[in-house]
C-alpha positions in Angstrom: 0.0 -0.1 0.1 1.3 3.1 -1.3 -0.3 6.3 -1.4 1.6 7.3 -4.9 -0.3 8.4 -7.7 2.3 7.4 -9.5 4.1 7.7 -12.7 4.3 4.7 -14.8 6.9 1.7 -13.5 9.1 1.0 -16.5 11.0 -2.0 -14.7 11.3 -4.6 -17.4 10.1 -7.2 -16.1 6.8 -7.7 -14.1 7.4 -8.1 -9.9 4.4 -10.1 -9.3 3.9 -12.3 -12.2 0.6 -11.6 -14.2 -1.7 -9.8 -12.2 -4.6 -10.8 -11.0 -8.4 -9.2 -10.5 -9.6 -9.3 -6.9 -9.1 -12.7 -6.0 -11.3 -13.8 -8.6 -14.1 -11.1 -8.2 -16.9 -11.7 -10.9 -16.9 -10.1 -13.8 -13.4 -8.6 -13.7 -11.7 -10.6 -16.3 -10.8 -7.6 -18.2 -9.2 -5.5 -16.0 -6.4 -5.9 -12.9 -5.7 -3.6 -10.5 -2.0 -4.4 -10.0 0.1 -2.6 -6.7 3.4 -2.7 -8.3 2.4 -2.5 -11.9 1.4 0.4 -14.2 -1.0 3.6 -12.9 -3.7 3.2 -15.4 -7.3 2.7 -15.1 -9.1 3.2 -18.5 -12.7 3.5 -17.1 -13.3 4.2 -13.7 -17.1 3.8 -14.1 -15.6 0.1 -14.1 -14.3 -0.3 -10.7 -17.5 0.8 -9.2 -19.2 -2.1 -11.2 -16.7 -4.5 -10.8 -14.8 -4.2 -7.9 -17.5 -2.7 -5.2 -15.9 1.0 -5.2 -18.6 3.8 -4.4 -19.2 6.9 -6.0 -17.4 9.7 -3.7 -20.4 12.2 -5.3 -23.1 9.9 -3.1 -21.4 11.0 0.5 -19.8 14.7 -0.3 -23.0 16.0 1.4 -21.7 14.2 4.8 -17.9 15.6 4.6 -17.3 18.2 6.7 -15.5 21.4 4.4 -14.7 19.1 1.8 -11.0 19.6 0.0 -11.0 20.9 -3.6 -9.6 17.7 -4.8 -13.2 15.9 -3.4 -15.3 18.6 -4.7 -13.8 18.6 -8.0 -14.3 14.8 -8.5 -10.7 14.5 -8.2 -11.6 12.2 -5.5 -13.8 10.1 -7.0 -14.8 6.9 -5.0 -14.1 5.1 -1.6 -14.9 2.1 0.5 -16.7 2.5 3.2 -15.7 6.2 4.1 -19.0 7.0 6.1 -17.7 6.6 9.5 -14.5 8.5 8.5 -16.7 11.1 7.8 -19.5 10.8 10.7 -16.4 11.0 12.9 -15.0 14.1 11.6 -17.9 15.9 11.4 -18.7 14.7 14.9 -15.0 15.1 16.2 -15.1 11.7 17.9 -11.3 9.5 16.9 -10.7 8.7 13.3 -7.2 8.4 11.3 -5.8 8.6 8.1 -2.8 6.7 6.9 -0.8 6.5 3.4 2.4 5.2 2.7 5.1 6.4 0.5 7.8 3.9 -1.5 10.6 6.0 -2.0 12.0 4.7 -5.7 12.4 8.0 -6.9 11.7 12.0 -6.2 8.3 13.1 -5.4 6.0 15.0 -8.1 2.7 16.1 -8.7 1.1 13.0 -8.2 2.5 12.0 -4.8 1.1 15.4 -3.7 -2.6 14.8 -4.0 -1.5 12.0 -1.1 0.2 14.6 0.5 -2.5 17.1 0.8 -5.0 14.4 1.3 -3.6 13.4 4.9 -2.9 17.2 5.7 -6.2 17.9 5.4 -7.6 14.9 7.2 -5.2 16.4 10.1 -6.2 19.8 9.7 -9.9 17.8 10.3 -8.7 16.6 13.4 -7.8 12.9 12.2 -4.8 11.8 13.7 -2.3 11.4 10.6 0.3 8.9 9.9 2.8 8.8 6.7 5.3 6.2 6.1 8.1 5.2 4.2 7.0 2.2 2.8 11.0 1.4 2.8 10.8 -2.6 3.5 8.2 -3.0 -0.1 10.8 -0.7 -2.1 13.9 -3.1 -1.0 12.2 -6.2 -1.3 9.5 -5.6 -4.3 11.2 -2.9 -6.5 15.5 -4.1 -5.4 16.2 -0.4 -4.5 19.7 -0.6 -2.4 18.8 1.4 1.5 21.3 4.6 0.1 19.0 4.8 -2.7 15.9 4.6 0.1 16.9 7.0 2.4 17.8 9.8 -0.2 14.5 9.5 -1.8 13.0 9.0 1.9 14.0 12.0 2.9 12.9 14.2 -0.4 9.7 12.5 0.6 9.3 13.7 4.2 10.7 17.5 3.2 7.6 17.7 0.8 5.0 16.2 2.7 6.4 18.9 5.7 6.6 22.0 3.3 2.8 21.0 2.5 1.4 21.6 6.1 1.6 17.8 7.5 2.6 18.5 11.9 5.0 16.2 12.6 4.2 16.9 16.7 0.0 16.4 15.7 1.2 13.4 14.1 4.1 10.4 13.4 6.0 9.8 10.1 7.8 6.2 10.1 9.7 3.7 8.3 8.8 0.4 8.2 12.4 -1.2 8.3 12.2 0.5 12.3 8.6 -0.1 13.6 9.0 -2.6 15.5 5.0 -2.5 16.3 4.1 -2.8 12.7 6.3 -5.5 12.4 5.0 -7.6 14.8 1.4 -6.9 14.0 2.5 -7.8 10.6 3.9 -11.5 12.2 0.1 -11.9 13.6 -1.5 -11.3 10.7 1.1 -13.9 8.5 -1.1 -16.2 10.6 -4.4 -15.7 8.9 -2.7 -15.2 5.5 -2.1 -17.7 3.4 0.3 -18.4 -0.1 -3.0 -19.3 -2.3 -4.9 -15.8 -1.2 -1.7 -13.7 -2.1 -1.6 -16.0 -5.5 -5.0 -14.9 -6.7 -5.1 -11.3 -5.7 -1.4 -10.6 -6.5 -0.5 -12.9 -9.4 2.5 -13.9 -6.9 3.8 -17.7 -8.3 6.4 -19.9 -7.3 9.2 -17.3 -8.6 8.0 -15.1 -6.0 10.3 -14.1 -3.3 9.1 -14.7 0.4 10.5 -11.5 1.6 8.3 -9.8 -1.1 5.3 -11.6 0.4 6.1 -10.5 3.8 6.1 -6.5 2.7 2.7 -7.3 2.1 1.4 -8.7 5.2 3.6 -5.9 6.4 1.6 -2.9 4.2 -1.5 -4.7 6.4 0.3 -3.7 9.3 0.7 0.1 7.9 -2.6 0.1 7.6 -4.0 -1.0 11.0 -1.4 0.8 13.0 -3.2 3.6 13.8 -5.7 1.6 15.6 -4.0 -0.4 18.0 -3.9 2.3 20.6 -7.8 2.1 20.2 -10.2 1.3 17.6 -10.7 3.7 15.4 -12.6 4.6 11.8 -9.5 4.8 9.7 -9.1 6.0 5.9 -6.4 5.1 3.5 -6.2 7.8 0.1 -4.5 6.2 -2.6 -5.1 5.3 -6.2 -6.9 2.7 -7.3 -4.1 0.5 -8.1 -3.6 0.2 -4.6 -7.4 -1.3 -3.9 -5.7 -4.9 -3.8 -4.4 -3.9 -0.6 -7.1 -2.5 1.1 -9.6 -5.5 -0.4 -6.6 -7.7 1.6 -6.8 -5.1 4.7 -10.5 -5.2 5.8 -10.5 -8.8 4.9 -7.7 -9.5 7.7 -9.1 -6.8 10.2 -12.5 -9.0 10.4 -10.6 -12.0 10.6 -8.4 -11.2 13.6 -11.9 -9.9 15.6 -13.1 -12.2 18.8 -16.3 -12.4 17.6 -18.7 -12.1 14.4 -21.8 -10.4 15.1 -24.4 -11.3 12.8 -28.5 -11.9 12.6 -30.0 -15.5 13.5 -32.9 -17.0 14.0 -32.9 -20.3 15.3 -29.6 -22.1 17.7 -27.9 -23.0 14.5 -25.2 -21.4 11.5 -27.1 -20.2 8.6 -24.5 -18.6 5.5 -25.4 -15.4 4.0 -27.8 -16.8 1.7 -29.3 -19.2 3.9 -29.9 -16.5 6.1 -31.2 -13.8 3.9 -34.2 -16.7 2.8 -35.3 -17.3 6.2 -35.4 -13.9 7.5 -37.7 -13.3 4.5 -40.0 -16.3 5.2 -39.5 -15.1 9.2 -41.2 -11.7 8.1 -44.3 -12.8 5.9 -45.1 -15.7 8.4 -47.6 -15.2 11.3 -47.2 -17.3 13.6 -50.4 -16.8 14.8 -51.6 -19.2 11.7 -49.9 -22.3 13.9 -51.1 -24.3 16.4 -49.6 -22.6 19.7 -49.3 -19.5 18.0 -45.3 -20.3 17.7 -43.5 -20.6 14.1 -40.9 -22.9 14.0 -38.1 -24.6 11.9 -40.5 -26.8 10.5 -42.9 -24.2 9.3 -40.5 -22.4 7.7 -39.2 -25.3 5.8 -43.0 -26.2 4.8 -43.7 -22.3 3.6 -40.7 -22.9 1.4 -40.8 -27.0 0.2 -44.4 -24.9 -1.1 -42.8 -21.9 -2.9 -40.8 -22.3 -6.2 -37.3 -21.9 -7.0 -38.1 -19.2 -9.7 -40.1 -17.1 -6.8 -37.1 -17.6 -4.6 -34.0 -15.2 -5.3 -31.1 -17.7 -4.0 -30.1 -21.2 -5.6 -30.8 -24.9 -5.9 -28.1 -25.7 -3.5 -28.8 -22.8 -0.8 -32.3 -24.0 -0.5 -31.7 -27.4 -0.3 -28.9 -26.7 2.7 -31.7 -24.7 4.4 -34.2 -26.8 4.4 -32.1 -29.4 5.9 -31.1 -27.3 8.4 -34.5 -26.0 9.1 -36.2 -29.7 9.2 -33.0 -31.6 11.3 -34.5 -28.0 14.2 -37.5 -29.6 13.9 -39.9 -27.9 16.3 -37.5 -25.3 17.3 -38.8 -21.9 17.3 -37.6 -19.2 14.8 -37.0 -16.1 16.8 -35.0 -13.1 15.8 -31.6 -13.0 17.8 -28.4 -11.3 17.5 -25.4 -13.5 17.8 -21.9 -13.5 18.8 -20.1 -16.3 17.2 -16.8 -16.9 18.8 -13.8 -16.6 15.9 -10.5 -16.7 17.8 -11.5 -15.4 21.6 -9.5 -16.9 25.0 -11.9 -18.8 27.2 -11.8 -15.6 29.6 -13.3 -13.3 26.8 -15.8 -15.5 25.9 -17.0 -15.7 29.5 -16.7 -11.9 29.9 -18.7 -11.5 26.8 -21.5 -13.9 28.0 -21.3 -11.6 31.3 -21.7 -8.6 29.3 -25.2 -9.4 28.0 -27.9 -8.3 29.4 -31.3 -9.7 29.0 -32.6 -13.2 27.9 -29.7 -15.2 26.2 -28.9 -18.6 25.4 -24.8 -19.7 25.5 -24.1 -22.5 22.6 -20.5 -23.9 22.4 -18.8 -21.9 20.0 -21.6 -18.8 20.4 -23.9 -16.7 22.4 -27.6 -15.9 20.8 -29.1 -12.3 22.6 -32.7 -11.5 22.1 -32.8 -8.0 23.8 -29.5 -5.9 21.9 -30.1 -5.0 18.5 -27.4 -5.2 16.1 -24.9 -2.0 16.6 -25.2 -2.2 20.3 -23.6 -5.6 20.1 -21.2 -4.9 17.6 -19.7 -2.1 20.0 -20.1 -4.8 23.3 -17.9 -6.7 21.4 -15.3 -5.2 20.2 -15.5 -3.6 23.9 -15.1 -7.3 25.3 -12.6 -7.9 22.5 -10.1 -5.1 23.3 -10.6 -5.4 27.4 -9.6 -9.3 27.3 -6.4 -8.6 24.9 -8.1 -8.2 21.7 -7.1 -5.4 18.8 -11.0 -4.9 17.8 -10.1 -3.1 15.0 -12.3 -1.6 12.5 -12.5 -2.4 8.7 -10.4 0.4 7.2 -11.8 2.8 4.8 -10.3 4.0 1.8 -10.8 7.2 -1.0 -9.5 7.1 -4.6 -8.1 10.1 -6.8 -7.8 9.7 -10.4 -4.3 9.1 -11.7 -3.5 12.3 -13.9 -2.3 12.1 -17.7 0.9 12.6 -18.7 1.7 16.4 -19.7 2.9 14.8 -23.1 -0.4 12.6 -23.5 -1.1 9.3 -22.7 0.1 8.1 -18.9 3.1 9.6 -17.0 5.9 8.0 -17.2 9.2 8.0 -14.9 11.5 7.4 -17.5 9.9 10.2 -19.6 10.9 13.1 -17.2 8.6 15.6 -20.1 5.6 13.8 -19.3 5.9 14.7 -15.2 7.0 17.4 -13.0 8.8 16.3 -10.1 8.5 18.8 -6.5 12.3 19.1 -7.2 12.5 20.1 -10.6 14.1 23.6 -11.5 11.1 26.0 -11.7 12.4 26.9 -15.1 11.9 23.6 -16.1 8.9 23.1 -14.6 7.7 26.0 -16.7 9.1 25.1 -19.9 7.4 21.7 -19.2 3.8 22.9 -19.4 4.7 25.5 -22.3 5.5 22.4 -24.1 2.7 20.2 -22.8 -0.1 18.4 -24.8 -3.5 20.4 -24.3 -7.3 19.3 -25.5 -6.9 22.0 -27.6 -8.2 22.0 -31.9 -6.1 22.5 -34.6 -6.7 25.8 -35.4 -7.5 29.0 -33.5 -10.7 29.6 -35.1 -12.1 26.2 -34.6 -11.0 26.6 -30.8 -13.3 29.7 -30.8 -16.2 27.9 -33.1 -16.3 24.6 -31.4 -14.2 24.9 -28.1 -12.1 23.1 -26.4 -12.0 19.6 -24.7 -11.0 20.5 -21.5 -11.6 16.7 -20.0 -9.1 15.6 -22.2 -6.3 18.4 -21.4 -3.3 17.8 -19.2 -2.8 21.3 -18.8 -6.4 21.9 -17.7 -5.9 19.0 -14.9 -3.0 21.0 -13.8 -5.2 23.7 -13.1 -7.9 21.4 -11.4 -5.0 19.3 -9.4 -3.2 21.7 -8.2 -2.7 25.4 -9.9 -6.6 26.7 -9.0 -5.7 25.5 -5.3 -8.7 26.1 -3.2 -10.2 28.4 -5.5 -13.0 26.8 -7.0 -14.5 30.0 -8.8 -10.7 30.2 -11.2 -10.9 26.6 -12.1 -14.3 26.9 -13.0 -13.9 30.0 -14.9 -10.7 28.3 -16.8 -13.0 25.0 -17.9 -15.9 27.6 -18.9 -13.6 29.8 -20.9 -11.7 26.6 -22.7 -15.4 24.9 -24.0 -16.9 28.2 -24.8 -14.0 28.9 -26.6 -12.9 31.8 -25.3 -9.4 30.7 -24.1 -6.9 29.5 -26.6 -4.4 27.2 -25.7 -1.0 29.4 -26.1 -2.2 32.0 -23.4 -4.2 29.3 -21.1 -0.7 27.6 -21.2 1.3 30.6 -20.5 -0.8 31.1 -17.2 0.0 27.8 -16.0 3.8 27.5 -16.7 3.8 30.9 -14.9 1.7 29.2 -12.0 3.6 26.1 -12.1 6.6 28.3 -11.7 5.8 29.7 -8.5 4.1 26.8 -7.1 7.9 25.1 -7.0 9.6 28.2 -5.8 8.0 28.6 -3.5 7.5 24.4 -2.6 10.8 24.1 -2.6 11.5 27.7 -0.3 9.6 25.8 2.6 11.3 22.7 1.8 14.5 24.4 2.9 12.8 26.0 5.8 11.6 22.9 7.4 14.8 20.9 7.4 15.7 21.8 11.0 11.5 20.1 11.9 12.6 16.7 9.8 15.7 16.9 12.0 13.7 17.2 15.0 11.2 15.1 13.8 10.6 11.4 15.6 12.0 9.3 12.3 15.1 7.8 11.5 16.3 9.5 7.9 19.4 6.8 7.8 18.6 3.1 7.7 20.5 0.8 9.9 20.6 -1.6 7.5 22.8 1.0 5.2 
């Protein structure tokens, strides 16, 4: 997991074998998200359809003081960001974390993630910025000397843009023992087959590369070591496989799984949906002793054509078997606490903590007077009190990849396609002046038809960086372009000047925060050098 918006890395050979889709996600055959491969997504809508990423616009109104990247649709998607937005609204604990793999100079794509971390910190979230040096060494083969040089540059830019090291935490993977210990625990819940399905690992993948994955999972969950809290990971969509795995591992590490139940036995999701539907349909008063029993539900299911049920034949058959075996057991709605990996003491503590009517079984407890939300909170409280982590599934937000200044992808091997935060301001000016645009072939055609701002790398610079927080300015540039009032030469000149000013100001601030970095609680030189 790194927050790079990153340039296309042309390393010659794939680092992970052929990248696969989301562990075999249905319908995702034509699209792969590879955290170590090229950074491009041809159609962002496919991410909503095939990987379950939600549109950010749908929750924008729930976000307090949204960042301009959110308002302009640069941050286009999320996974489960609502708990984070709610925590920020209510001034409750929340956290933000993203990592940077120090494989080159920080560039304007990285600035997107820097800004997202800093904005969350300003809204009250605990902020974490990490250097993914173990990943850089194991997955990219960088030397520790190279890593240290690049790491310093990343950290200086992060501080120069406004990260507060006194209120946040900076660290590197290789020297954070808590992260390494957590990675060891998480590794016990993961296996090679899973890594093979998600990342395309094979018999040629070295163990240190696999170990770097569980280290990244530990990074993502690290902000919750002191207390469980909503945590967001700002990344590019290519990093989504890491987020999905971290969410899965967060659940697997939990002592208890809380779910709805209707009888003493366990149902899978499809079976539970089926039984829940008939629990609502059937009236207990229609039966002899005014009690709805398992056999009654089974009989009703058997009388219903499969075509009228939104389940497979296998799910129906399995549900019927369980219901008939339970016989005359009453069907009653209850909240179930299922023992996943709790200690005996934690299980006993949970039993004591549940108030009201309850039934205790060998591997679960059924409670009849507590709702699902309260049960989740109680389960987490008991877990933490008894030495567990109590992790909340981490959330994520996703930003669009920037188009290369020369058109197509940004590439680290094509300096003209991107702007480093370390570029000489005059070089930055020249790169923008030479950039490809979305303009028409002639000025006359531009005035008549308007420019294609949505396809223009220069307009992206305005929207992503140069307009800053001034939405009115960004909109004016867009409207003037598509309306034919703004010609590409003048537009690029203005953007080039703004880029020169930004780089000059940023590099001046980098010099100003040198002492701040020296005083920060992070190792600037790896002991592994």
